Each structure stands twice: as structure tokens, then as C-alpha cells.
C-alpha positions as CSV (number, residue, x, y, z in Angstrom):
1,M,-13.1,119.7,-98.1
2,M,-10.5,118.8,-100.7
3,M,-10.2,122.5,-101.8
4,A,-9.6,123.6,-98.2
5,N,-6.9,120.9,-97.8
6,R,-5.1,122.1,-101.0
7,V,-5.3,125.8,-99.9
8,S,-3.9,124.8,-96.5
9,K,-1.0,122.8,-98.1
10,L,-0.3,125.7,-100.5
11,A,-0.2,128.2,-97.6
12,E,2.2,125.9,-95.7
13,A,4.4,125.6,-98.8
14,L,4.5,129.3,-99.3
15,A,5.3,130.0,-95.7
16,L,8.1,127.4,-95.8
17,L,9.4,129.0,-99.1
18,L,9.3,132.4,-97.6
19,A,11.1,131.3,-94.4
20,V,13.9,129.5,-96.4
21,S,14.4,132.4,-98.8
22,T,14.7,135.1,-96.2
23,A,17.1,132.9,-94.2
24,A,19.3,132.4,-97.2
25,V,19.6,136.1,-97.9
26,P,21.9,137.9,-95.5
27,Q,20.4,140.9,-93.8
28,E,22.2,144.2,-93.9
29,H,22.8,145.3,-90.3
30,P,24.8,148.3,-89.1
31,P,28.0,147.2,-87.5
32,A,28.3,147.3,-83.7
33,L,30.5,150.1,-82.3
34,E,32.5,147.7,-80.2
35,Q,33.3,145.6,-83.3
36,C,34.1,148.7,-85.3
37,R,36.5,149.9,-82.8
38,A,38.2,146.6,-82.3
39,D,38.5,146.1,-86.1
40,A,40.0,149.6,-86.5
41,A,42.5,149.1,-83.8
42,L,43.6,145.8,-85.4
43,L,43.8,147.2,-88.9
44,E,45.9,150.2,-87.8
45,T,48.8,147.8,-87.2
46,A,47.9,144.9,-89.6
47,D,50.1,143.8,-92.5
48,T,47.7,144.4,-95.3
49,S,50.1,143.2,-97.9
50,I,49.0,139.6,-97.1
51,L,45.3,140.3,-97.6
52,P,43.7,139.5,-101.0
53,F,42.4,142.5,-102.9
54,P,38.7,141.6,-102.3
55,D,39.3,141.5,-98.5
56,L,40.9,145.0,-98.6
57,A,37.8,146.3,-100.5
58,T,35.4,144.7,-98.1
59,R,37.3,146.0,-95.0
60,A,37.4,149.5,-96.6
61,E,33.6,149.4,-97.0
62,E,33.2,148.2,-93.4
63,V,35.4,151.0,-92.1
64,E,33.4,153.6,-94.0
65,K,30.2,152.3,-92.4
66,C,31.8,152.5,-89.0
67,A,32.9,156.0,-89.6
68,K,29.3,157.0,-90.4
69,L,28.3,155.7,-86.9
70,E,30.8,157.9,-85.2
71,L,30.5,161.2,-86.9
72,E,30.2,163.0,-83.6
73,H,33.2,161.2,-82.1
74,T,36.1,163.0,-83.8
75,V,38.8,160.7,-82.5
76,W,37.2,157.6,-83.7
77,F,36.0,159.1,-86.9
78,N,39.6,160.2,-87.7
79,R,40.9,156.7,-86.8
80,Y,38.4,155.1,-89.3
81,S,39.4,157.7,-91.9
82,N,43.1,156.9,-91.4
83,V,42.5,153.1,-91.6
84,N,40.4,153.6,-94.8
85,D,43.1,155.7,-96.3
86,F,45.6,153.0,-95.5
87,L,43.5,150.3,-97.1
88,V,42.6,152.3,-100.2
89,T,46.3,153.3,-100.6
90,E,47.3,149.6,-100.6
91,M,44.6,148.9,-103.2
92,H,45.9,151.7,-105.5
93,K,49.4,150.5,-105.0
94,R,48.5,147.0,-106.2
95,K,46.6,148.4,-109.2
96,D,49.7,150.5,-110.1
97,D,52.0,147.5,-109.6
98,F,49.7,145.5,-111.9
99,I,49.8,148.1,-114.6
100,D,53.6,148.4,-114.5
101,R,54.1,144.6,-114.3
102,H,52.1,144.1,-117.5
103,G,53.5,147.1,-119.3
104,L,50.2,149.0,-119.4
105,R,51.3,152.4,-118.1
106,Q,51.6,154.0,-121.5
107,L,48.3,152.6,-122.8
108,F,46.6,153.8,-119.6
109,L,48.0,157.3,-120.1
110,E,47.1,157.4,-123.7
111,E,43.5,156.4,-123.1
112,D,43.2,158.8,-120.1
113,A,44.4,161.6,-122.4
114,Q,41.6,160.6,-124.8
115,G,39.1,160.9,-122.0
116,K,38.5,157.2,-121.7
117,R,37.6,157.0,-118.0
């Protein structure tokens, strides 16, 4: 009887641990088309200069996922591509500005010429 009670308690503990651990890990779900389209429309006119760099990167990744959902809808696919280009351009501009602000342009060019990529 004691052994059965221990096994039962162990099973309960494992079930609880499993439930808690799966709830704590976000599940990867494809974005909803309605949300994708709303986000794209908003980002087309957004002032991305106020967004922190990690937010730009996250939004660019999301837009790429949305584009994959709409491969057959050329108009929307092109809108996502344009938004992605806009976000990635802002990210590159910030990296270039950082390099220039800190006087790293020449070092970057020298290392690139050496094949350090």
C-alpha cells in the first residue's frame, strides 16, 4: 500500500511539473493573417526611428513569417517585403551610424579586406 501511495504521489508530481514546464515555455504558432496584415499596414507608416533595435529585429522576423503565409497573394507578399526592407534598412543605418560615431569605419574596412567576416 505504501509503495502504491508513493508511486501515485510521484506520478502527480511529474504531471504537475510537466504542466508547469510546458506552460512556461511559449509555443511557436504561425501568425494570424489578420494580425499580419494589420501589423504590415501599421509598420508601413510607422516612425521606426523610435523603436529600439531589438524591436526592429523582432518585427522584421515577424514580417518574414507573414510573407511566407501569403506567397500566393502577390500584393500582400510585396507589402511584407517592402516593410521588411524598410526595417532592415533602418537596422543597417543604425549599425553604420554606430561605426561612424565610434570611429570604427577604417578598422571595419581593414578587417573586411583581410577576409574577417
